[in-house]
N, CA, C and O atoms as a MOPAC input file, in Angstrom:
PM7 MOZYME 1SCF
protein

 N    -28.43800 1   114.28000 1    57.11200 1
 C    -27.44200 1   113.14800 1    57.64500 1
 C    -27.59000 1   111.83200 1    58.76000 1
 O    -26.84700 1   111.01600 1    59.30600 1
 N    -29.41200 1   112.27000 1    58.71400 1
 C    -30.09600 1   110.79900 1    59.48100 1
 C    -31.18200 1   110.18300 1    57.98700 1
 O    -32.20800 1   110.57900 1    57.43400 1
 N    -30.50800 1   109.37400 1    57.86600 1
 C    -31.08300 1   108.45400 1    56.98300 1
 C    -32.73100 1   108.11900 1    57.65600 1
 O    -33.78900 1   108.23500 1    57.03600 1
 N    -32.61000 1   107.81500 1    58.65100 1
 C    -34.11100 1   106.26600 1    59.27200 1
 C    -33.59000 1   105.99700 1    60.49800 1
 O    -32.47500 1   106.16000 1    60.99500 1
 N    -34.74800 1   105.49800 1    60.93400 1
 C    -35.02500 1   104.99600 1    62.61000 1
 C    -34.07000 1   103.83500 1    62.20900 1
 O    -34.60300 1   103.23000 1    61.27900 1
 N    -33.29800 1   103.47900 1    62.42000 1
 C    -32.63800 1   102.34400 1    62.91400 1
 C    -33.33400 1   101.17600 1    63.42400 1
 O    -33.91000 1   100.42000 1    62.64000 1
 N    -33.32800 1   100.99500 1    64.52000 1
 C    -33.93700 1   100.17000 1    65.49500 1
 C    -34.49100 1   100.64900 1    66.90400 1
 O    -33.73500 1   101.01200 1    67.80600 1
 N    -35.60800 1   100.62700 1    66.99600 1
 C    -35.65200 1   101.14800 1    68.59900 1
 C    -35.24100 1    99.33200 1    69.67700 1
 O    -35.83000 1    98.25900 1    69.54900 1
 N    -34.19800 1    99.63500 1    70.52000 1
 C    -33.93300 1    99.01100 1    71.81300 1
 C    -33.67600 1    98.67300 1    72.88100 1
 O    -32.80700 1    99.07300 1    73.65600 1
 N    -34.59700 1    97.74300 1    72.99800 1
 C    -35.55000 1    97.48300 1    74.59400 1
 C    -34.65900 1    96.44800 1    75.31400 1
 O    -34.24900 1    95.36500 1    74.89700 1
 N    -34.46600 1    97.05500 1    76.49400 1
 C    -33.43100 1    96.02300 1    77.29500 1
 C    -34.30400 1    96.18700 1    78.63500 1
 O    -34.75100 1    97.06600 1    79.37300 1
 N    -34.24600 1    94.13900 1    78.41900 1
 C    -35.20000 1    93.40200 1    79.91400 1
 C    -34.78000 1    92.06000 1    79.85600 1
 O    -34.25900 1    91.34100 1    79.00400 1
 N    -35.33400 1    91.88800 1    81.53700 1
 C    -34.30000 1    90.88200 1    82.34700 1
 C    -34.10600 1    90.08800 1    81.56400 1
 O    -33.03300 1    89.48800 1    81.63300 1
 N    -35.16800 1    89.71400 1    80.37300 1
 C    -35.53800 1    88.28300 1    80.18600 1
 C    -35.79300 1    87.76400 1    78.62100 1
 O    -36.84800 1    87.72200 1    77.98700 1
 N    -34.54500 1    87.41300 1    78.26100 1
 C    -35.44300 1    87.75500 1    76.44500 1
 C    -36.13700 1    87.12200 1    76.08700 1
 O    -36.34300 1    87.33900 1    74.89300 1
 N    -36.93000 1    86.04000 1    76.63400 1
 C    -36.96500 1    85.00900 1    76.16000 1
 C    -39.07300 1    84.92800 1    76.81400 1
 O    -40.02800 1    84.18300 1    76.59600 1
 N    -38.81500 1    86.18000 1    77.63700 1
 C    -40.26000 1    87.11600 1    78.57200 1
 C    -40.75900 1    88.20700 1    76.91200 1
 O    -41.80000 1    88.33500 1    76.26700 1
 N    -39.32300 1    88.79300 1    76.80300 1
 C    -40.10000 1    89.55400 1    75.50900 1
 C    -40.70100 1    89.00600 1    74.09000 1
 O    -41.75900 1    89.28000 1    73.52300 1
 N    -39.73800 1    88.21700 1    73.76300 1
 C    -40.26400 1    87.23600 1    72.72000 1
 C    -41.59700 1    86.38500 1    72.90700 1
 O    -42.37200 1    85.96100 1    72.04900 1
 N    -41.62400 1    86.27100 1    74.24800 1
 C    -43.20100 1    85.86000 1    74.19700 1
 C    -44.92200 1    87.05100 1    73.69900 1
 O    -46.08400 1    87.05400 1    73.29100 1
 N    -43.83800 1    87.79800 1    74.14900 1
 C    -44.66800 1    89.02300 1    74.52700 1
 C    -44.83100 1    89.64200 1    72.74500 1
 O    -45.61500 1    89.28800 1    71.86400 1
 N    -43.61600 1    90.78600 1    72.73600 1
 C    -43.53600 1    90.99300 1    71.06500 1
 C    -43.96200 1    90.56800 1    69.93900 1
 O    -44.64600 1    90.97000 1    68.99700 1
 N    -43.26000 1    89.44000 1    70.33500 1
 C    -43.27800 1    88.04000 1    69.27400 1
 C    -45.06300 1    87.08300 1    68.89100 1
 O    -45.94400 1    86.73900 1    68.10300 1
 N    -44.68400 1    87.11000 1    69.78800 1
 C    -45.77600 1    85.75300 1    70.04600 1
 C    -47.05500 1    86.49000 1    70.37200 1
 O    -47.87900 1    85.80900 1    69.76100 1
 N    -47.75400 1    87.50000 1    70.98400 1
 C    -48.51800 1    88.22500 1    71.65800 1
 C    -48.77700 1    88.92700 1    70.74000 1
 O    -49.70300 1    88.38800 1    70.13400 1
 N    -48.30600 1    90.45000 1    69.95100 1
 C    -48.03500 1    91.31200 1    69.48900 1
 C    -47.81900 1    90.83500 1    68.34400 1
 O    -48.33000 1    91.65500 1    67.58100 1
 N    -47.00000 1    89.30900 1    67.22500 1
 C    -46.92600 1    89.76300 1    66.42600 1
 C    -45.76500 1    89.67800 1    65.45100 1
 O    -45.83600 1    89.15600 1    64.33900 1
 N    -44.38700 1    90.40400 1    66.13100 1
 C    -43.63700 1    90.77900 1    65.24500 1
 C    -43.02000 1    89.81300 1    64.67800 1
 O    -43.32600 1    88.76000 1    65.23800 1
 N    -42.04600 1    89.60900 1    63.54400 1
 C    -41.94300 1    88.52600 1    63.29600 1
 C    -40.50200 1    88.27200 1    63.62600 1
 O    -40.10700 1    89.38800 1    63.29000 1
 N    -39.81300 1    87.88300 1    63.87900 1
 C    -38.29000 1    87.66300 1    64.23900 1
 C    -37.77500 1    87.71300 1    62.83700 1
 O    -38.55100 1    87.59600 1    61.88900 1
 N    -36.87800 1    87.83100 1    62.72300 1
 C    -35.79600 1    88.80700 1    61.60700 1
 C    -34.06900 1    87.63900 1    62.27600 1
 O    -33.51700 1    86.63900 1    61.81500 1
 N    -33.84000 1    88.44200 1    63.39700 1
 C    -32.13900 1    87.67000 1    64.12000 1
 C    -32.82800 1    87.23500 1    65.40700 1
 O    -33.74000 1    87.75400 1    66.05200 1
 N    -31.89000 1    85.77300 1    65.64100 1
 C    -31.14900 1    85.82000 1    67.53900 1
 C    -30.30200 1    85.76800 1    67.77000 1
 O    -29.55400 1    85.42600 1    66.85300 1
 N    -29.91400 1    85.93100 1    68.58200 1
 C    -28.52900 1    85.38400 1    69.02600 1
 C    -29.22200 1    84.40900 1    71.14000 1
 O    -29.08300 1    84.94400 1    72.23900 1
 N    -29.54700 1    83.69600 1    70.99400 1
 C    -29.97000 1    83.13500 1    71.74100 1
 C    -29.77900 1    83.21500 1    73.08300 1
 O    -28.72400 1    82.69400 1    73.44500 1
 N    -30.91900 1    84.03300 1    74.55800 1
 C    -29.95000 1    83.48900 1    75.94200 1
 C    -29.27600 1    85.67400 1    75.55600 1
 O    -29.06700 1    86.38000 1    76.54200 1
 N    -29.12100 1    86.15000 1    74.40300 1
 C    -28.57700 1    87.35000 1    74.91500 1
 C    -29.32200 1    88.51100 1    73.83300 1
 O    -29.63300 1    89.48600 1    74.51700 1
 N    -29.73200 1    88.73500 1    72.27800 1
 C    -30.73600 1    89.30000 1    72.01700 1
 C    -31.47900 1    88.59700 1    70.60000 1
 O    -31.21800 1    87.49500 1    70.11700 1
 N    -32.04200 1    89.16400 1    70.32500 1
 C    -33.29400 1    89.33400 1    68.71600 1
 C    -33.92700 1    90.61600 1    68.53200 1
 O    -34.41000 1    91.48300 1    69.26100 1
 N    -33.73300 1    90.40400 1    67.14800 1
 C    -34.69200 1    91.36300 1    66.45800 1
 C    -35.11200 1    91.00400 1    65.83200 1
 O    -34.82400 1    90.14900 1    64.99400 1
 N    -36.42900 1    91.88100 1    66.17400 1
 C    -37.84000 1    91.79600 1    65.16400 1
 C    -38.71500 1    92.23900 1    64.37100 1
 O    -39.61800 1    92.88900 1    64.89800 1
 N    -38.73700 1    92.13500 1    63.55700 1
 C    -38.86300 1    92.79900 1    62.20600 1
 C    -40.76800 1    94.12500 1    62.07500 1
 O    -41.84200 1    93.55700 1    61.87900 1
 N    -40.73000 1    95.33300 1    62.19100 1
 C    -41.45900 1    96.09600 1    62.14600 1
 C    -42.48900 1    96.05300 1    60.48000 1
 O    -42.06900 1    95.65100 1    59.39500 1
 N    -43.75100 1    96.55100 1    60.75600 1
 C    -44.17400 1    96.83100 1    58.54100 1
 C    -43.32100 1    97.14500 1    57.62700 1
 O    -43.21300 1    96.65100 1    56.50400 1
 N    -42.47100 1    98.29400 1    58.29700 1
 C    -41.76500 1    98.82700 1    57.28300 1
 C    -40.48300 1    98.05800 1    56.47100 1
 O    -39.64300 1    98.48200 1    55.67700 1
 N    -40.78900 1    96.51000 1    57.15200 1
 C    -39.50500 1    95.53500 1    57.20500 1
 C    -38.24800 1    96.73400 1    56.62000 1
 O    -37.74500 1    96.69700 1    55.49700 1
 N    -37.90000 1    97.84800 1    57.80200 1
 C    -36.44900 1    98.22800 1    57.54600 1
 C    -36.10200 1    98.42800 1    58.68400 1
 O    -34.91000 1    98.60900 1    58.93400 1
 N    -36.96200 1    98.44300 1    59.56100 1
 C    -37.11300 1    99.30800 1    61.20500 1
 C    -36.70400 1    98.10100 1    61.57300 1
 O    -36.81600 1    97.29400 1    60.65000 1
 N    -35.96800 1    97.34000 1    63.25400 1
 C    -36.20300 1    96.64200 1    64.38600 1
 C    -36.57700 1    97.38300 1    65.56500 1
 O    -36.55900 1    98.58200 1    65.84200 1
 N    -37.01700 1    96.05400 1    66.35400 1
 C    -37.31000 1    96.01100 1    67.48600 1
 C    -36.70800 1    94.79700 1    68.02100 1
 O    -36.97000 1    93.59800 1    68.10700 1
 N    -35.32800 1    96.03400 1    68.50400 1
 C    -34.39000 1    94.98800 1    68.78900 1
 C    -34.42500 1    94.27200 1    70.91700 1
 O    -34.20500 1    94.99100 1    71.89100 1
 N    -34.75100 1    92.82400 1    70.95300 1
 C    -34.46700 1    92.77800 1    71.98000 1
 C    -33.23100 1    92.23000 1    73.24700 1
 O    -33.08200 1    91.01400 1    73.36800 1
 N    -32.53600 1    93.01600 1    73.99000 1
 C    -31.45300 1    92.88200 1    74.52200 1
 C    -30.99400 1    92.71700 1    75.73800 1
 O    -30.16200 1    93.51100 1    76.17900 1
 N    -31.63600 1    91.24700 1    76.78300 1
 C    -31.02100 1    90.71700 1    77.71700 1
 C    -30.00200 1    91.08400 1    78.71700 1
 O    -29.10400 1    90.39900 1    79.20700 1
 N    -30.43000 1    92.66000 1    78.96700 1
 C    -29.66000 1    93.61000 1    80.25600 1
 C    -30.40400 1    94.24700 1    80.53100 1
 O    -31.48000 1    94.41700 1    79.95800 1
 N    -29.84200 1    94.96800 1    81.87700 1
 C    -30.46900 1    96.08600 1    82.67500 1
 C    -30.12200 1    97.67700 1    81.27700 1
 O    -29.25500 1    97.82300 1    80.41600 1
 N    -30.93500 1    98.27300 1    81.58100 1
 C    -31.21900 1    99.53100 1    81.51900 1
 C    -32.18800 1    99.98700 1    80.38100 1
 O    -33.19800 1    99.44700 1    79.93100 1
 N    -31.38300 1   101.47200 1    79.97400 1
 C    -32.35600 1   102.51100 1    79.31100 1
 C    -32.94800 1   101.97200 1    77.78100 1
 O    -32.00800 1   101.32400 1    77.32100 1
 N    -33.97600 1   101.94800 1    76.87800 1
 C    -34.45300 1   101.90900 1    75.63100 1
 C    -33.45100 1   103.15500 1    74.94500 1
 O    -33.62100 1   104.29900 1    75.36700 1
 N    -32.49100 1   102.92200 1    73.96500 1
 C    -32.32500 1   103.40800 1    72.81700 1
 C    -33.03000 1   103.44200 1    71.57600 1
 O    -34.09100 1   102.83600 1    71.43300 1
 N    -32.38200 1   104.26600 1    70.47400 1
 C    -33.62400 1   104.25300 1    69.52800 1
 C    -32.03100 1   105.28700 1    68.62500 1
 O    -31.61300 1   106.41500 1    68.88600 1
 N    -31.54500 1   104.27700 1    67.57700 1
 C    -30.63700 1   104.26300 1    66.89200 1
 C    -30.84800 1   104.35700 1    65.42000 1
 O    -31.61100 1   103.59600 1    64.82500 1
 N    -29.99900 1   105.52500 1    64.70300 1
 C    -30.08700 1   106.61700 1    64.52800 1
 C    -29.34500 1   105.90700 1    62.34400 1
 O    -28.12100 1   105.90000 1    62.21800 1
 N    -29.88700 1   105.62100 1    61.54000 1
 C    -28.73200 1   105.39900 1    60.16800 1
 C    -28.27400 1   106.43300 1    60.04100 1
 O    -28.82100 1   107.48500 1    60.37100 1
 N    -26.93000 1   106.28800 1    59.41900 1
 C    -26.68100 1   107.49700 1    58.64100 1
 C    -25.14600 1   106.38900 1    57.69500 1
 O    -24.48600 1   105.35200 1    57.76100 1
 N    -25.31900 1   107.33500 1    57.10800 1
 C    -24.57400 1   106.58500 1    55.78200 1
 C    -22.88900 1   106.34000 1    56.06800 1
 O    -22.15700 1   105.77400 1    55.25500 1
 N    -22.49700 1   106.80800 1    57.20300 1
 C    -20.94300 1   107.26100 1    57.52900 1
 C    -20.89900 1   107.63000 1    59.44400 1
 O    -20.97700 1   108.78300 1    59.86900 1
 N    -20.83000 1   106.99700 1    59.91600 1
 C    -20.50200 1   106.74700 1    61.59800 1
 C    -19.58300 1   107.81800 1    62.09800 1
 O    -19.60700 1   108.52200 1    63.10800 1
 N    -18.72000 1   107.71800 1    61.02500 1
 C    -17.08300 1   108.32300 1    61.58400 1
 C    -17.77400 1   110.15600 1    61.14600 1
 O    -17.95200 1   111.12800 1    61.88000 1
 N    -17.99600 1   109.97100 1    59.70200 1
 C    -18.88700 1   111.49800 1    58.65700 1
 C    -19.51500 1   111.83700 1    60.30300 1
 O    -18.66100 1   112.35600 1    61.02200 1
 N    -20.31200 1   111.70400 1    60.69100 1
 C    -21.74500 1   111.83700 1    61.19800 1
 C    -21.27200 1   111.85200 1    62.55400 1
 O    -22.04500 1   112.16900 1    63.45900 1
 N    -20.14500 1   111.55800 1    62.77100 1
 C    -19.98100 1   112.25900 1    64.53000 1
 C    -19.12600 1   113.48700 1    64.23000 1
 O    -19.52100 1   114.63900 1    64.40900 1
 N    -17.94300 1   113.15900 1    63.76800 1
 C    -17.24500 1   114.69500 1    62.79300 1
 C    -18.21100 1   115.80200 1    62.95100 1
 O    -18.01200 1   116.65300 1    63.81800 1
 N    -19.63500 1   115.87200 1    61.88000 1
 C    -19.97500 1   116.83000 1    61.69000 1
 C    -21.04200 1   116.97900 1    62.35600 1
 O    -22.06000 1   117.44000 1    61.83800 1
 N    -20.97600 1   116.62600 1    63.55200 1
 C    -22.13800 1   116.64400 1    64.65200 1
 C    -21.49400 1   117.41100 1    66.34300 1
 O    -21.98100 1   117.98700 1    67.31600 1
 N    -20.48000 1   117.06600 1    65.98600 1
 C    -19.14900 1   118.10200 1    67.05800 1
 C    -19.15600 1   119.59400 1    66.16300 1
 O    -19.56400 1   120.66900 1    66.60400 1
 N    -18.72600 1   119.40400 1    65.11700 1
 C    -18.51100 1   120.57300 1    64.19000 1
 C    -19.55800 1   121.53200 1    64.69700 1
 O    -19.37200 1   122.63200 1    65.21600 1
 N    -20.82800 1   120.83700 1    64.42100 1
 C    -22.14700 1   121.82300 1    64.42300 1
 C    -22.39300 1   122.71100 1    66.18100 1
 O    -23.12900 1   123.65900 1    66.45400 1
 N    -21.34000 1   121.83300 1    67.17700 1
 C    -21.29700 1   121.54100 1    68.26800 1
 C    -22.19300 1   121.11100 1    69.35900 1
 O    -22.54100 1   121.71400 1    70.37400 1
 N    -22.37100 1   120.40700 1    69.09700 1
 C    -22.85300 1   118.48000 1    69.84000 1
 C    -21.40800 1   118.16700 1    70.76300 1
 O    -20.47100 1   118.92400 1    71.01400 1
 N    -21.54800 1   117.31000 1    70.99500 1
 C    -20.14600 1   116.67200 1    71.96400 1
 C    -20.47100 1   115.38500 1    71.35600 1
 O    -21.53600 1   115.12800 1    70.79400 1
 N    -18.93900 1   114.15900 1    71.59100 1
 C    -18.77900 1   112.84900 1    71.43200 1
 C    -18.83200 1   112.21400 1    72.76800 1
 O    -18.03900 1   112.59800 1    73.62800 1
 N    -19.93300 1   111.01600 1    73.09800 1
 C    -20.38600 1   110.78700 1    74.02300 1
 C    -18.84100 1   109.44800 1    73.55600 1
 O    -17.68400 1   109.52800 1    73.96900 1
 N    -19.48800 1   108.24800 1    72.51100 1
 C    -18.90900 1   107.36600 1    72.73700 1
 C    -18.09100 1   107.49800 1    71.15800 1
 O    -18.77200 1   107.78200 1    70.17300 1
 N    -16.80700 1   107.29900 1    71.04500 1
 C    -16.35900 1   107.74200 1    70.31000 1
 C    -16.41700 1   106.23800 1    68.60800 1
 O    -16.37800 1   105.32800 1    69.43500 1
 N    -16.44200 1   105.85300 1    67.92400 1
 C    -17.61400 1   105.26300 1    67.08100 1
 C    -16.57200 1   104.36900 1    67.10700 1
 O    -15.44900 1   104.70200 1    67.48500 1
 N    -16.92800 1   102.95300 1    66.63300 1
 C    -16.49300 1   101.35700 1    67.41400 1
 C    -17.61400 1   100.29000 1    66.16300 1
 O    -18.80900 1   100.40600 1    65.89300 1
 N    -16.80700 1    99.53500 1    65.77300 1
 C    -16.92000 1    98.36200 1    65.17700 1
 C    -18.48600 1    97.71500 1    65.94500 1
 O    -18.88300 1    98.17800 1    67.01400 1
 N    -19.07700 1    96.84800 1    65.36200 1
 C    -20.31100 1    96.63600 1    64.29100 1
 C    -20.71300 1    95.02600 1    64.03200 1
 O    -20.86400 1    95.02600 1    62.81100 1
 N    -20.84900 1    94.30500 1    64.27100 1
 C    -21.06100 1    92.89900 1    62.91200 1
 C    -21.18600 1    93.56500 1    61.75600 1
 O    -20.32600 1    93.24800 1    60.93400 1
 N    -22.47100 1    94.92100 1    61.16300 1
 C    -23.13900 1    95.30600 1    60.53800 1
 C    -22.63900 1    96.34600 1    59.97000 1
 O    -23.12000 1    96.77400 1    58.92100 1
 N    -20.94400 1    97.27800 1    60.94800 1
 C    -20.95500 1    98.67700 1    60.23400 1
 C    -19.94400 1    98.76500 1    61.64600 1
 O    -19.24700 1    97.95100 1    62.25100 1
 N    -20.40200 1   100.76400 1    61.86600 1
 C    -19.96700 1   101.35900 1    62.83900 1
 C    -20.72100 1   102.16100 1    63.77600 1
 O    -21.43600 1   102.97300 1    63.18900 1
 N    -20.77100 1   102.18900 1    64.56300 1
 C    -21.32600 1   102.42500 1    65.82600 1
 C    -20.89800 1   103.88200 1    66.66700 1
 O    -19.71900 1   104.00500 1    67.00000 1
 N    -21.68400 1   104.75800 1    66.93400 1
 C    -20.98900 1   105.85300 1    67.94000 1
 C    -22.34100 1   106.58600 1    68.66100 1
 O    -23.52600 1   106.36500 1    68.41300 1
 N    -21.81100 1   107.43800 1    69.53900 1
 C    -23.18800 1   108.34300 1    70.34300 1
 C    -22.21400 1   109.74400 1    70.78600 1
 O    -21.04400 1   109.90300 1    71.13400 1
 N    -23.45100 1   110.67500 1    70.55200 1
 C    -23.61100 1   112.11000 1    69.97300 1
 C    -24.18500 1   112.36000 1    71.37300 1
 O    -24.41700 1   111.44400 1    72.16100 1
 N    -24.34200 1   113.31200 1    71.56400 1
 C    -24.80800 1   114.47200 1    72.98800 1
 C    -25.26700 1   115.46900 1    72.54300 1
 O    -24.26200 1   116.17900 1    72.52100 1
 N    -26.32600 1   116.26500 1    72.03500 1
 C    -27.35000 1   117.95500 1    71.58100 1
 C    -26.67400 1   118.56500 1    72.13100 1
 O    -25.86200 1   117.69900 1    72.45900 1
 N    -26.01200 1   120.20100 1    72.88500 1
 C    -26.27800 1   120.79000 1    73.00300 1
 C    -27.04800 1   120.82000 1    74.29500 1
 O    -26.56400 1   121.09000 1    75.39400 1
 N    -28.23400 1   120.52900 1    74.05400 1
 C    -29.62500 1   120.04700 1    75.18700 1
 C    -29.11000 1   118.87200 1    76.05200 1
 O    -29.88300 1   118.81200 1    77.00800 1
 N    -28.37700 1   118.12200 1    76.14000 1
 C    -27.77400 1   116.90900 1    76.67600 1
 C    -28.73600 1   115.49000 1    76.04500 1
 O    -28.58900 1   114.32500 1    76.41500 1
 N    -29.83900 1   116.05300 1    74.88800 1
 C    -30.01200 1   114.89600 1    74.25000 1
 C    -28.60500 1   113.33500 1    73.49200 1
 O    -27.61200 1   113.58600 1    72.80900 1
 N    -28.94600 1   112.26600 1    73.83500 1
 C    -27.98400 1   111.25600 1    73.72600 1
 C    -28.79400 1   110.70800 1    71.87200 1
 O    -29.96400 1   110.81500 1    71.50300 1
 N    -27.62100 1   110.17200 1    71.13900 1
 C    -28.27100 1   109.70600 1    70.09900 1
 C    -27.35900 1   108.68600 1    69.56700 1
 O    -26.14700 1   108.90000 1    69.54400 1
 N    -27.78100 1   107.77900 1    69.21200 1
 C    -27.33200 1   106.51300 1    69.01500 1
 C    -26.73000 1   106.58600 1    67.36400 1
 O    -27.74800 1   106.76800 1    66.69600 1
 N    -25.76800 1   106.53700 1    66.60200 1
 C    -25.50200 1   107.00500 1    64.85600 1
 C    -25.02400 1   105.76800 1    64.91800 1
 O    -24.25500 1   105.42600 1    65.81600 1
 N    -25.48000 1   104.85800 1    63.84600 1
 C    -25.16000 1   103.98600 1    63.40900 1
 C    -25.21800 1   103.62100 1    61.64900 1
 O    -26.13400 1   104.02200 1    60.93000 1
 N    -23.85300 1   102.64800 1    61.07200 1
 C    -23.90700 1   102.87000 1    59.87300 1
 C    -24.58200 1   101.04200 1    59.86000 1
 O    -25.17200 1   100.48100 1    60.78300 1
 N    -24.23500 1   100.48400 1    58.51700 1
 C    -24.55300 1    99.00900 1    58.20100 1
 C    -24.00600 1    99.21600 1    56.90100 1
 O    -24.74800 1    99.27500 1    55.92100 1
 N    -22.36600 1    99.36800 1    56.78400 1
 C    -21.15400 1    99.42200 1    55.92300 1
 C    -21.16400 1    97.49500 1    55.32800 1
 O    -20.92200 1    96.99600 1    54.22900 1
 N    -21.42400 1    97.09600 1    56.20000 1
 C    -20.83600 1    95.73700 1    56.36500 1
 C    -21.41600 1    95.11700 1    56.21600 1
 O    -21.02500 1    93.95000 1    56.25300 1
 N    -23.07200 1    95.47000 1    55.87300 1
 C    -24.03500 1    94.50000 1    55.36800 1
 C    -25.09900 1    94.12200 1    56.58900 1
 O    -25.08000 1    94.78900 1    57.62300 1
 N    -26.29800 1    92.69800 1    56.36600 1
 C    -26.71500 1    92.63400 1    57.59000 1
 C    -26.44100 1    91.22600 1    58.24900 1
 O    -25.64100 1    90.33500 1    57.96200 1
 N    -27.01600 1    91.30100 1    58.84300 1
 C    -26.68400 1    90.00900 1    59.85900 1
 C    -26.83300 1    88.87100 1    59.12800 1
 O    -27.79800 1    89.04200 1    58.38400 1
 N    -26.12900 1    87.28700 1    58.90000 1
 C    -25.88100 1    86.48600 1    57.98100 1
 C    -26.99800 1    85.67200 1    58.84400 1
 O    -27.03600 1    86.20300 1    59.95300 1
 N    -27.72800 1    84.81900 1    58.78600 1
 C    -29.26200 1    83.54500 1    59.35700 1
 C    -28.56200 1    82.48400 1    59.21500 1
 O    -27.70300 1    82.17300 1    58.39100 1
 N    -28.87900 1    82.11200 1    59.83900 1
 C    -29.02700 1    80.16600 1    59.71200 1
 C    -30.91400 1    80.21800 1    59.48200 1
 O    -31.51300 1    81.22500 1    59.86200 1
 N    -31.67700 1    79.05700 1    58.84700 1
 C    -32.92500 1    78.80500 1    59.00800 1
 C    -33.89300 1    78.45500 1    60.53800 1
 O    -34.94200 1    77.85500 1    60.77200 1
 N    -32.80600 1    79.24700 1    61.40900 1
 C    -34.23900 1    78.74300 1    62.63400 1
 C    -33.64100 1    80.66200 1    62.95500 1
 O    -33.60200 1    80.95900 1    64.14900 1
 N    -33.26900 1    81.69400 1    62.03700 1
 C    -32.60200 1    83.08700 1    63.03300 1
 C    -31.51100 1    83.43600 1    63.25200 1
 O    -31.02100 1    84.53400 1    62.98900 1
 N    -31.03200 1    82.56100 1    63.74400 1
 C    -29.75400 1    82.13700 1    64.62000 1
 C    -28.41100 1    83.13600 1    63.44600 1
 O    -28.08800 1    83.05300 1    62.26100 1
 N    -27.81300 1    84.36400 1    65.11400 1
 C    -26.98100 1    84.58500 1    63.39400 1
 C    -25.90600 1    84.02900 1    63.77900 1
 O    -25.61100 1    83.63000 1    64.90600 1
 N    -25.12200 1    83.99900 1    62.50800 1
 C    -24.05500 1    83.20400 1    62.44800 1
 C    -22.60000 1    84.22600 1    62.14200 1
 O    -22.29700 1    85.41900 1    62.09600 1
 N    -22.12800 1    83.20500 1    62.01900 1
 C    -20.38600 1    83.81400 1    61.65100 1
 C    -20.07000 1    83.21100 1    59.76100 1
 O    -20.73800 1    82.32300 1    59.23100 1
 N    -19.18600 1    83.79800 1    59.22900 1
 C    -19.01400 1    84.19600 1    58.09100 1
 C    -17.86300 1    82.53900 1    57.84100 1
 O    -17.07700 1    82.17300 1    56.96700 1
 N    -18.44600 1    81.86000 1    59.36800 1
 C    -17.73000 1    80.38300 1    59.39500 1
 C    -18.30100 1    79.47000 1    59.12400 1
 O    -17.98700 1    78.42300 1    58.55900 1
 N    -19.84900 1    80.12400 1    59.82900 1
 C    -20.73800 1    79.05000 1    60.25700 1
 C    -20.95800 1    78.70400 1    61.27900 1
 O    -21.50600 1    77.60400 1    61.35600 1
 N    -20.62500 1    79.51700 1    62.69300 1
 C    -21.06800 1    78.91900 1    64.12000 1
 C    -21.58500 1    80.40100 1    64.65300 1
 O    -21.36400 1    81.53200 1    64.22100 1
 N    -22.10000 1    80.08200 1    65.39000 1
 C    -22.64600 1    81.32600 1    65.95500 1
 C    -22.19500 1    82.96400 1    66.75300 1
 O    -20.99700 1    82.70300 1    66.86900 1
 N    -22.24700 1    83.55000 1    66.99700 1
 C    -21.43100 1    84.53300 1    67.18900 1
 C    -21.78000 1    85.28300 1    68.21500 1
 O    -22.96700 1    85.43300 1    67.92500 1
 N    -21.60600 1    85.97900 1    69.38700 1
 C    -21.77500 1    86.52700 1    70.70900 1
 C    -22.07800 1    88.38100 1    70.03400 1
 O    -21.21700 1    89.04900 1    69.46200 1
 N    -23.11400 1    88.70700 1    70.25000 1
 C    -23.07000 1    90.50400 1    69.77400 1
 C    -22.14100 1    90.86600 1    70.66300 1
 O    -22.17700 1    90.33900 1    71.77500 1
 N    -20.98100 1    91.97300 1    70.30800 1
 C    -20.62300 1    92.93100 1    71.35900 1
 C    -21.64500 1    93.74500 1    72.27500 1
 O    -22.67400 1    94.10100 1    71.69900 1
 N    -21.54500 1    93.99800 1    73.26600 1
 C    -22.29200 1    94.97300 1    74.33200 1
 C    -22.68600 1    96.14300 1    73.27100 1
 O    -21.86700 1    96.48900 1    72.41900 1
 N    -24.23800 1    96.85700 1    73.37800 1
 C    -24.72300 1    98.14800 1    72.54600 1
 C    -24.34700 1    99.62300 1    73.27000 1
 O    -23.53000 1    99.13500 1    74.05100 1
 N    -24.33500 1   100.34100 1    73.43500 1
 C    -23.90500 1   101.62300 1    72.97700 1
 C    -25.11700 1   102.01800 1    73.73800 1
 O    -26.27600 1   101.72100 1    73.44900 1
 N    -24.72000 1   102.70100 1    74.71200 1
 C    -25.84200 1   103.82000 1    75.64300 1
 C    -25.99500 1   104.81800 1    75.98400 1
 O    -27.00000 1   105.10000 1    76.63600 1

């Protein structure tokens, strides 16, 4: 069911401070950015991202699956519970489940493909305008 860790999402009060630390001091390259909101930094494996999100809250780990709808259904059938039903993201779909011991897992697929970015790594929509990211699952 689980293909790999898609991203480690860190919530922080100021995106620029997070970029100054993780990108500038620790050397993680910028993959994409939504200025003032969120940024994705590439890890060495070039598949996993460290996502910095400007908001309060706890970190989350997103697990990549082939189909969020199928994975959520299988997780519930196996004895887990659904915390947040699948919803759309710019790259695919996402849902949140909880195992029988109370651990929440964020499941996501990338069925819509990677984010499109301009030459400065800013996220763009198909019409070429910057677009805002919907709120992350918690």
